N, C-alpha and C positions, 0 to 999 in steps of 0.2 A: 618250779612250775607255778603258774598263776592259778587262780580259782576257776572252777568250772562254771559254765553258764549254758542256758538253753536258748537256742535260736528257733523261732517259731513264727508262723503266720496265723496261729490259732488263738483267737481272743479268749477262749475258755481256759487256756493255760495261764494267761495273765490273771484272769479272774480267780482261778483256783489257788494260785501261788501267792497272790497279793502283792502289795507294794513292797519294794525293797528286795524282792526275790531276784536272783541272777537270771533275768529273762530279757532277751532282746527281741522285741516284737517287730515284725516286718509286715507291712501291708503289701503282699505280693503273692504270686502263685506258688504252688508246691515246688515246681522246678526251680523257681527263683530262690527259694529257701535253700535248696541243695546247692545252687550256684554260689550263694552267699557263704555257705559252709565251705565250699571248695576254695573260695577266695581267702577265708580265714586260715585254712589248712596251708595254703601257699605262704601265709605269713607266720607259720609255725604252730598253729593250733593242731590239736589231735582229737579225733572222734572218740567219744566215750559211749555212744549208742550207735547202733547200726542204722544207716539212712533208709533202709527198706525193711524195717522191723514189721512184724505181723504179716498177715496174709492179705492185707489191703494193697492192691496194685496201684501204681501211679495212674491217675486218670479216674479212679473210682472215688477219690476224695480230694477236695481242694486244700486240705490241711496237712501240714508236716511240722514236726518238732524234732530237733536233734540236740544232743548234749555234746558240748565241746569243752576242751580245756585249753587255755592259752599256754603256749610254750615258747621257749626262746631257742633259736637255733635252726637246724635243718628241717626240711619238710619231712613229715612222717609219711613214708611211702605207702604203708598199709592204709592209712586214713585216706590218702589221695586216691589210691586204687578203688577203695570202697565208694567214695563219693563220685568219682568219675563213672563207675559202673552204674550207680544209681541214676545219674543224670542221663546216661545212655538209655537206661530202662524206661525213662519217661517218654522217650521218642517211640518206643515200641508199642505203647498202649494208647488206645483211642480215649480221648477226653469224654467221659460220660457224666461227670459230676454236674455240668451245667444243665443237664436234662432232669435232674432230680427236683422233686417238689421242694419248696422252701422249708417245709417241716423236716426234711431229711438232713438239712444243714446241721441242725443241733446234734443229730446222731453222728455225723461225720466228725464234728468237734469232739464229741464224747469218745469216739473210737481212738482218735489221736491222743487225747488226754490219758486214756486208759493205758495205751502202749507206752507213753512217756512215764506215767506213774510207775509202771512195772520196771522200766529202765532205771528210774530214780532210786528204786529200792535196792538196786545192786551197785550203785555208784554214789559217791559222796560229792554233792554239788555245793 
């Protein structure tokens, strides 16, 4: 199994972990991060963090970070089911984050970072 990495659209994650960290930054939506993770899972990657961690619902924040590990071989069915359900959940929630004041954007970044930091404490990336 290859080394783990973080897939994110949160610039704070890149800032906090610094250069050389195993981070793939995507300039895209929350849902697009999940879809990119799903594409990696179809290529053999496995989720190491839950795609809907915390109590922040899709649509309440524009930021999402997930931890994956590359693998070789078959699709991990559990990872695929989790990511597919997370993508479906995005459609169930109204997008509210574009209505937030710009000052709230930093709060959203911080919430995603805190959830990721907690997940990192329990996995080796």
